[in-house]
C-alpha positions as CSV (number, residue, x, y, z in Angstrom):
1,X,-2.8,4.7,-26.2
2,X,-5.2,6.5,-24.3
3,X,-5.4,3.4,-22.0
4,X,-1.8,3.0,-21.3
5,X,-2.3,6.5,-19.4
6,X,-5.0,4.8,-17.2
7,X,-4.0,4.1,-13.4
8,X,-4.0,0.3,-12.7
9,X,-7.0,1.0,-10.3
10,X,-8.7,2.4,-13.0
11,X,-8.1,-0.2,-15.8
12,X,-9.2,-3.2,-13.4
13,X,-12.2,-1.2,-12.8
14,X,-12.9,-0.7,-16.0
15,X,-11.9,-4.3,-17.2
16,X,-14.7,-5.6,-14.3
17,X,-17.0,-2.9,-15.7
18,X,-17.1,-4.1,-19.2
19,X,-17.1,-8.0,-17.5
20,X,-20.2,-7.0,-15.7
21,X,-21.5,-5.1,-18.8
22,X,-20.9,-8.0,-20.9
23,X,-22.8,-10.5,-18.5
24,X,-25.9,-8.0,-17.9
25,X,-25.9,-7.4,-21.7
26,X,-25.6,-11.2,-22.6
27,X,-28.6,-11.9,-20.0
28,X,-30.4,-9.1,-20.9
29,X,-30.6,-10.5,-24.7
30,X,-31.5,-13.9,-23.4
31,X,-34.3,-12.3,-21.6
32,X,-35.4,-10.1,-24.4
33,X,-35.6,-13.2,-26.7
34,X,-37.1,-15.3,-23.9
35,X,-39.8,-12.4,-23.3
36,X,-40.7,-11.7,-27.2
37,X,-41.5,-15.7,-27.8
38,X,-43.8,-15.2,-25.2
39,X,-45.3,-12.1,-26.0
40,X,-45.7,-14.0,-29.6
41,X,-47.2,-17.2,-28.3
42,X,-49.5,-15.2,-25.6
43,X,-51.1,-13.2,-28.4
44,X,-50.9,-16.3,-30.9
45,X,-52.9,-18.3,-28.1
46,X,-55.5,-15.4,-27.1
47,X,-56.4,-15.3,-31.2
48,X,-56.4,-18.6,-31.5
49,X,-59.0,-19.3,-28.6
50,X,-61.2,-16.2,-29.5
51,X,-61.3,-17.3,-33.1
52,X,-62.5,-20.8,-31.9
53,X,-65.2,-19.4,-29.6
54,X,-66.2,-16.9,-32.7
55,X,-66.8,-20.0,-34.9
56,X,-68.7,-21.5,-32.3
57,X,-70.4,-18.4,-31.6
58,X,-71.3,-18.0,-35.5
59,X,-72.4,-21.4,-36.1
60,X,-74.7,-21.1,-32.9
61,X,-76.3,-18.2,-34.8
62,X,-76.9,-19.6,-37.9
63,X,-78.8,-22.8,-36.2
64,X,-81.0,-21.0,-34.1
65,X,-81.5,-17.5,-35.4
66,X,-81.8,-18.2,-38.7
67,X,-85.4,-17.0,-39.4
68,X,-84.4,-13.3,-37.9
69,X,-84.5,-10.6,-40.4
70,X,-81.4,-9.5,-41.7
71,X,-82.1,-6.2,-41.5
72,X,-82.3,-6.4,-37.5
73,X,-78.6,-7.8,-37.6
74,X,-77.6,-5.3,-39.8
75,X,-78.3,-2.7,-37.1
76,X,-77.4,-3.8,-34.0
77,X,-75.1,-6.7,-33.1
78,X,-76.3,-9.9,-31.0
79,X,-72.3,-10.9,-30.2
80,X,-72.1,-8.2,-27.1
81,X,-68.5,-7.9,-27.9
82,X,-68.5,-5.2,-25.3
83,X,-68.7,-7.8,-22.4
84,X,-65.1,-9.0,-23.8
85,X,-63.5,-5.8,-22.7
86,X,-61.2,-8.2,-20.5
87,X,-59.4,-9.7,-23.4
88,X,-56.3,-7.2,-23.3
89,X,-54.5,-9.2,-26.0
90,X,-57.1,-8.9,-28.8
91,X,-59.4,-6.3,-30.6
92,X,-62.7,-7.5,-32.0
93,X,-65.0,-5.6,-34.0
94,X,-68.0,-6.3,-35.6
95,X,-68.6,-4.4,-38.7
96,X,-71.2,-3.9,-41.5
97,X,-70.4,-4.7,-45.3
98,X,-69.7,-1.5,-45.7
99,X,-66.8,-1.6,-42.8
100,X,-68.8,0.5,-40.5
101,X,-68.4,-0.2,-36.8
102,X,-71.1,-1.7,-34.9
103,X,-69.5,-3.2,-32.0
104,X,-66.4,-4.1,-30.5
105,X,-64.9,-5.0,-27.3
106,X,-63.3,-2.1,-27.0
107,X,-65.2,1.2,-25.7
108,X,-64.5,4.6,-27.5
109,X,-64.5,6.3,-24.6
110,X,-62.1,3.6,-22.6
111,X,-58.6,5.8,-21.8
112,X,-55.7,4.3,-24.0
113,X,-53.8,1.8,-22.0
114,X,-50.4,2.5,-20.7
115,X,-48.1,1.3,-23.1
116,X,-44.2,0.3,-22.9
117,X,-41.6,2.6,-24.8
118,X,-41.7,2.7,-28.4
119,X,-38.1,1.2,-28.5
120,X,-38.9,-1.4,-25.9
121,X,-42.1,-2.7,-28.2
122,X,-40.0,-2.8,-31.5
123,X,-37.8,-4.7,-29.6
124,X,-40.2,-7.5,-28.3
125,X,-41.8,-7.6,-32.1
126,X,-45.0,-5.6,-31.5
127,X,-45.4,-4.9,-34.8
128,X,-44.4,-8.7,-35.7
129,X,-47.8,-10.1,-34.3
130,X,-50.2,-12.4,-35.8
131,X,-51.9,-11.1,-39.0
132,X,-55.5,-10.0,-38.2
133,X,-58.2,-12.6,-38.7
134,X,-61.5,-11.8,-40.6
135,X,-64.9,-14.2,-40.3
136,X,-68.0,-13.1,-42.3
137,X,-71.4,-13.1,-40.6
138,X,-74.1,-14.5,-42.3
139,X,-77.7,-14.6,-41.3
140,X,-80.5,-16.5,-43.7
141,X,-78.2,-16.9,-46.5
142,X,-77.3,-13.2,-46.3
143,X,-73.8,-11.5,-45.3
144,X,-74.5,-8.8,-42.5
145,X,-71.1,-8.2,-41.6
146,X,-67.7,-9.1,-40.6
147,X,-66.2,-10.1,-37.5
148,X,-62.4,-8.7,-37.2
149,X,-60.0,-10.3,-34.9
150,X,-56.9,-8.0,-34.3
151,X,-53.8,-9.2,-32.2
152,X,-52.9,-6.2,-29.6
153,X,-49.3,-7.3,-27.8
154,X,-49.2,-3.8,-26.1
155,X,-50.9,-4.6,-23.0
156,X,-48.7,-7.9,-23.0
157,X,-45.4,-5.9,-23.5
158,X,-46.8,-2.9,-21.1
159,X,-46.6,-5.4,-18.2
160,X,-43.8,-7.0,-19.4
161,X,-42.1,-3.2,-19.1
162,X,-43.5,-2.8,-15.9
163,X,-41.8,-6.0,-14.4
164,X,-38.7,-4.9,-16.3
165,X,-38.3,-1.6,-15.3
166,X,-38.2,-2.3,-12.0
167,X,-35.6,-4.9,-12.7
168,X,-33.4,-2.4,-14.7
169,X,-33.5,0.3,-12.0
170,X,-32.4,-2.6,-9.5
171,X,-29.4,-3.6,-12.0
172,X,-28.7,-0.3,-12.8
173,X,-28.2,0.4,-9.0
174,X,-26.2,-2.9,-8.4
175,X,-24.2,-2.0,-10.9
176,X,-23.2,1.2,-10.0
177,X,-22.7,-0.3,-6.3
178,X,-20.6,-3.5,-7.6
179,X,-18.4,-0.7,-9.6
180,X,-17.9,1.4,-6.3
181,X,-17.2,-1.5,-4.2
182,X,-14.8,-2.8,-6.9
183,X,-12.9,0.6,-7.3
184,X,-12.4,1.2,-3.5
185,X,-11.4,-2.6,-3.0
186,X,-9.0,-2.2,-5.6
187,X,-7.8,1.1,-4.6
188,X,-7.3,-0.6,-1.2
189,X,-5.6,-3.5,-2.3
190,X,-3.1,-1.3,-4.5
191,X,-2.3,1.1,-1.6
192,X,0.7,-0.6,-0.7
193,X,1.6,-0.4,-4.2
194,X,1.6,3.7,-3.7
195,X,3.5,3.3,-0.6
196,X,6.1,1.2,-2.5
197,X,6.0,3.9,-5.3
198,X,6.2,6.6,-2.4
199,X,9.2,4.8,-0.9
200,X,10.9,4.5,-4.2
201,X,10.6,8.1,-4.9
202,X,12.3,9.6,-1.4
203,X,14.9,6.8,-2.1
204,X,15.6,8.2,-5.6
205,X,15.7,11.8,-3.7
206,X,18.3,10.6,-1.2
207,X,16.4,9.6,1.9
208,X,18.3,6.3,2.3
209,X,16.8,6.0,5.9
210,X,13.5,5.3,4.2
211,X,11.9,1.7,4.4
212,X,8.6,0.1,4.0
213,X,6.2,-1.7,6.8
214,X,5.4,-5.5,6.8
215,X,2.6,-6.4,4.3
216,X,0.1,-8.6,5.2
217,X,-0.2,-9.8,1.4
218,X,2.5,-12.5,1.0
219,X,3.4,-11.2,-2.2
220,X,4.0,-7.6,-1.0
221,X,5.6,-8.5,2.2
222,X,8.5,-10.4,0.4
223,X,8.7,-7.2,-2.2
224,X,8.7,-5.0,0.9
225,X,11.5,-7.5,2.6
226,X,13.6,-7.2,-0.2
227,X,13.0,-3.5,-1.3
228,X,14.4,-3.0,2.9
229,X,17.0,-5.1,2.5
230,X,18.2,-3.2,-0.8
231,X,17.8,0.0,0.8
232,X,20.3,-1.3,3.6
233,X,22.4,-2.8,1.4
234,X,22.4,0.5,-0.6
235,X,22.6,2.6,2.5
236,X,25.4,0.9,3.7
237,X,27.6,1.0,0.5
238,X,27.1,4.9,0.2
239,X,28.0,5.2,3.9
240,X,31.4,3.0,3.1
241,X,32.1,5.1,0.0
242,X,31.7,8.6,1.6
243,X,34.0,7.1,4.6
244,X,36.5,5.3,1.5
245,X,36.4,8.7,0.0
246,X,37.5,10.7,2.7
247,X,40.1,7.9,4.0
248,X,41.4,8.3,0.2
249,X,41.6,12.2,0.6
250,X,43.3,11.5,3.9
251,X,45.6,8.9,2.6
252,X,46.5,11.3,-0.4
253,X,47.5,14.5,2.1
254,X,49.2,11.9,4.0
255,X,51.6,10.5,1.3
256,X,51.9,14.5,-0.2
257,X,52.7,15.6,3.4
258,X,55.3,12.4,3.8
259,X,56.7,13.4,0.2
260,X,56.9,17.3,1.2
261,X,58.6,15.9,4.3
262,X,60.9,13.7,2.4
263,X,62.0,16.4,-0.4
264,X,62.2,18.7,2.4
265,X,64.1,16.7,5.2
266,X,66.2,14.4,3.0
267,X,66.6,15.6,-0.7
268,X,66.8,19.5,0.9
269,X,69.5,18.5,3.2
270,X,71.6,16.9,0.6
271,X,71.3,19.6,-1.5
272,X,72.6,21.8,1.3
273,X,75.6,19.5,1.7
274,X,76.2,19.2,-2.0
275,X,76.0,23.0,-1.6
276,X,78.3,23.8,1.3
277,X,80.7,20.9,0.0
278,X,80.9,22.5,-3.6
279,X,81.7,26.3,-1.7
280,X,84.4,24.4,0.0
281,X,86.1,23.1,-3.2
282,X,85.9,26.7,-4.3
283,X,87.4,28.2,-1.6
284,X,90.2,25.1,-1.4
285,X,93.4,26.1,-1.2
286,X,94.8,22.7,-2.5
287,X,93.9,19.4,-4.4
288,X,93.4,17.1,-1.4
289,X,91.0,19.7,0.2
290,X,89.1,19.8,-3.5
291,X,89.3,15.7,-3.8
292,X,87.3,15.5,0.1
293,X,85.0,17.6,-1.1
294,X,84.3,15.9,-4.3
295,X,84.0,12.5,-2.6
296,X,81.3,13.6,0.0
297,X,79.2,15.1,-2.7
298,X,79.4,11.9,-4.7
299,X,78.4,9.9,-1.2
300,X,75.5,12.7,-1.0
301,X,74.3,12.1,-4.7
302,X,74.2,8.3,-3.8
303,X,72.3,8.9,-0.6
304,X,70.2,11.4,-2.4
305,X,69.5,8.9,-5.7
306,X,68.8,6.1,-3.5
307,X,65.9,8.2,-1.6
308,X,64.7,8.9,-4.9
309,X,64.3,5.6,-6.2
310,X,62.3,4.5,-2.9
311,X,60.3,7.3,-3.1
312,X,59.6,6.3,-6.9
313,X,58.9,2.6,-5.9
314,X,56.6,3.8,-3.3
315,X,54.6,5.8,-5.8
316,X,54.9,2.9,-8.8
317,X,57.1,-0.4,-8.5
318,X,59.5,-0.2,-11.5
319,X,59.6,-3.8,-11.3
320,X,55.9,-4.1,-12.4
321,X,56.5,-2.1,-15.3
322,X,60.2,-3.6,-16.2
323,X,59.7,-7.3,-15.2
324,X,55.8,-7.7,-14.8
325,X,53.6,-8.7,-12.1
326,X,55.2,-12.0,-10.9
327,X,58.6,-10.6,-10.9
328,X,57.4,-7.3,-8.9
329,X,55.4,-9.8,-6.6
330,X,58.7,-11.9,-6.3
331,X,60.5,-9.0,-5.2
332,X,57.6,-7.4,-2.9
333,X,58.0,-10.7,-1.0
334,X,61.9,-10.4,-0.8
335,X,61.3,-6.9,0.8
336,X,59.0,-8.2,3.3
337,X,61.3,-11.3,4.3
338,X,64.3,-9.3,4.4
339,X,62.3,-7.0,6.9
340,X,60.6,-9.6,8.8
341,X,63.5,-12.5,8.9
342,X,61.3,-14.1,11.6
343,X,58.3,-14.9,9.1
344,X,58.1,-17.8,6.7
345,X,57.5,-16.5,3.5
346,X,56.5,-18.5,0.7
347,X,55.5,-17.7,-3.0
348,X,53.8,-20.1,-5.7
349,X,53.4,-17.5,-9.0
350,X,52.4,-19.6,-12.4
351,X,54.7,-17.4,-14.8
352,X,54.3,-19.4,-17.5
353,X,50.8,-19.8,-17.4
354,X,50.1,-16.1,-16.6
355,X,50.7,-14.4,-20.1
356,X,50.1,-11.0,-20.6
357,X,47.9,-8.9,-18.3
358,X,46.3,-5.7,-18.5
359,X,48.1,-2.9,-17.0
360,X,45.1,-2.5,-14.6
361,X,44.6,-6.0,-13.7
362,X,48.3,-6.3,-12.5
363,X,48.6,-3.1,-11.0
364,X,45.5,-4.0,-8.6
365,X,46.9,-7.4,-7.9
366,X,50.1,-5.5,-6.8
367,X,48.2,-3.4,-4.7
368,X,46.2,-6.1,-3.2
369,X,49.0,-8.1,-2.2
370,X,50.5,-4.8,-0.8
371,X,47.4,-4.5,1.3
372,X,47.2,-8.2,2.2
373,X,51.0,-8.4,3.8
374,X,50.5,-5.1,5.1
375,X,47.5,-6.2,7.3
376,X,49.1,-9.4,8.3
377,X,52.1,-8.0,9.7
378,X,49.9,-5.2,11.1
379,X,47.5,-7.3,12.6
380,X,47.8,-11.0,12.7
381,X,51.5,-11.7,13.7
382,X,51.7,-14.9,11.7
383,X,54.5,-17.6,11.8
384,X,54.0,-18.2,8.1
385,X,52.5,-16.1,5.3
386,X,51.6,-17.9,1.6
387,X,51.0,-15.8,-1.4
388,X,49.8,-17.7,-4.5
389,X,49.2,-16.4,-8.2
390,X,47.3,-18.2,-11.0
391,X,45.4,-18.8,-13.4
392,X,41.5,-19.7,-12.4
393,X,38.0,-21.1,-14.3
394,X,37.8,-23.9,-16.9
395,X,38.7,-21.4,-20.0
396,X,41.5,-19.9,-17.5
397,X,40.3,-16.4,-18.1
398,X,40.5,-15.2,-15.0
399,X,43.8,-14.6,-12.9
400,X,43.6,-15.2,-8.7
401,X,45.7,-14.0,-6.3
402,X,45.9,-15.5,-2.7
403,X,47.4,-14.6,0.6
404,X,46.9,-17.1,3.4
405,X,48.6,-16.6,6.9
406,X,48.4,-18.5,10.4
407,X,48.0,-15.3,12.4
408,X,45.5,-14.6,14.8
409,X,42.3,-13.9,12.3
410,X,39.5,-11.3,12.8
411,X,35.7,-11.5,13.3
412,X,34.3,-10.6,9.6
413,X,31.4,-9.0,10.6
414,X,33.0,-6.5,12.8
415,X,36.2,-5.9,10.6
416,X,34.0,-6.2,7.5
417,X,33.8,-2.1,6.8
418,X,37.8,-1.4,7.5
419,X,39.6,0.7,5.2
420,X,41.9,-1.4,3.4
421,X,39.3,-4.2,2.7
422,X,36.9,-1.8,1.5
423,X,39.4,-0.3,-0.7
424,X,40.6,-3.4,-2.1
425,X,37.0,-4.3,-2.8
426,X,36.0,-1.1,-4.4
427,X,39.3,-1.4,-6.8
428,X,38.8,-5.3,-7.6
429,X,35.0,-4.9,-8.1
430,X,35.7,-1.6,-10.6
431,X,37.2,-4.1,-12.5
432,X,34.8,-6.7,-12.8
433,X,36.5,-8.9,-10.1
434,X,35.8,-10.8,-6.8
435,X,37.2,-10.4,-3.5
436,X,36.7,-13.2,-0.5
437,X,38.1,-13.2,2.7
438,X,37.9,-16.1,5.3
439,X,39.0,-15.4,8.4
440,X,38.0,-16.2,12.3
441,X,39.6,-15.5,15.8
442,X,42.4,-17.7,15.9
443,X,42.1,-19.4,12.7
444,X,43.9,-17.2,10.5
445,X,42.9,-15.3,7.4
446,X,42.8,-16.4,3.5
447,X,42.5,-13.4,0.8
448,X,41.3,-14.5,-2.5
449,X,41.3,-12.0,-5.5
450,X,40.0,-13.1,-8.7
451,X,40.1,-10.3,-11.7
452,X,39.7,-11.1,-15.2
453,X,42.8,-11.2,-17.4
454,X,41.3,-8.7,-20.0
455,X,39.4,-5.5,-19.1
456,X,37.7,-3.0,-20.6
457,X,38.5,0.6,-18.2
458,X,36.2,3.4,-19.1
459,X,38.1,6.5,-20.0
């Protein structure tokens, strides 16, 4: 629809124009109706008055001029109708029996009066005025002519048109002025909307520093505040994502370097040692030397296998695939306990209530536990660490991991952009979960990770 393509400013202006037009049209109809009634009443009143006067005049002539000769009155009028030229609403004529005009209140050389436009006369019902009235004139019992009274509302309508034309010009001027003022006022009121739209376009184009000014209108002020808050969060999120992406790339490179170093230093040395021992066996002249070389090769193989298992565990814990998340978390806690005997580790894992978890959910919870333990041991200096895993929610549709320590804690606003926490949040939020961190300097740290048991991971 063409209206939907118009701007809001133009729509509001058109709406106000339509309302003004409706009000003015209704007022015009009422005014025309009243004027029409007034014209008809005025003409009818003038005709009635003139008729009474003429009837009285005729009676007077019958009583006082009866002896006069009929021929005299047939030739001229004794009514002096030309003296009634001020009766603008009536045309009074005296005609002989044959219809020839003898006298009239309108002179033949009189200039035609100014008239209103034809459409305005039709609108006011100029053709619906009172009908013509005739009176016979008798002298000495003989008819000498007729007095005809014809209502003529054109002068009254012309007077009304003269007044209405000025009012119409004034109304038209006011209409244009009001519409112009409304269009300007609406445009001024909608100027903040254009600012908001321009800000959204700049934000869409990547200008994350775009902000809106403080608007005076309360509604727009709230919009501007929420827009700026959204822009701040978006800028912070994109900045964190960029930093996290750079960190992930660096971690990947560090992991590859570590794997390359282990492969070169450990496995490479082991293979070299096995190669040397194998060559010694080939050159051995007795069975004892060959057995000694075989034992050395077996020891190097066991060492290499242990190294490979450790590397594979770092890449993907085999306990998670073989035994499930509860066993993998217990194994993780046992490893940390053996490495840090001065710290008390406690676990509370609800094996029976967990059921089967999606692979992505289990891996995310395992990596979150790794991150929490690493942060606790690296930064918090705790005396004890508690790790709990169980179902969450009234319908047990979520699983929650809680890692709590009594360490020195940290200031959340200052450390909220840490790579570990940011990476954890990114991974958990990607599966529709939530991460909550409660900590304060000297009050320990509690990390809660809640994830749905079943998630649909996009391919």
